C-alpha positions, 0 to 999 in steps of 0.5 A: 698348343703343347710343346709336343705339338710344336716339335711335331710341326717343326719336324714336319716343316724340316722334313718338307724343307729336306725334300725341297733342298733335295730337289734343288740339289737335283736341279743344281746337279743336272744344270750346267751352271755353277751354283754357289753351294753346289750339288753337295751343299744342297744335299748336305743341307737337306740331310742335316734337316732330315736328321734334325726332323728325325731327332725331334720326332724321336724325342716327341715319341719318347716323351709320349711313351713316358706319359703313358 
């Protein structure tokens, strides 16, 4: 596998984890229990993974445009 394919797969996995952390954040927000990270912590983690995924995809896009 080329490095561009690995970056794409990592970005997709980060995007999936971003969605999962968002769902966990919603569950933490709607439940009456106190979670260790709290609602804001889960959403912040999901946002961070989403930003990293976008950066990886933009890097892969820029590299593919350079090859053409």
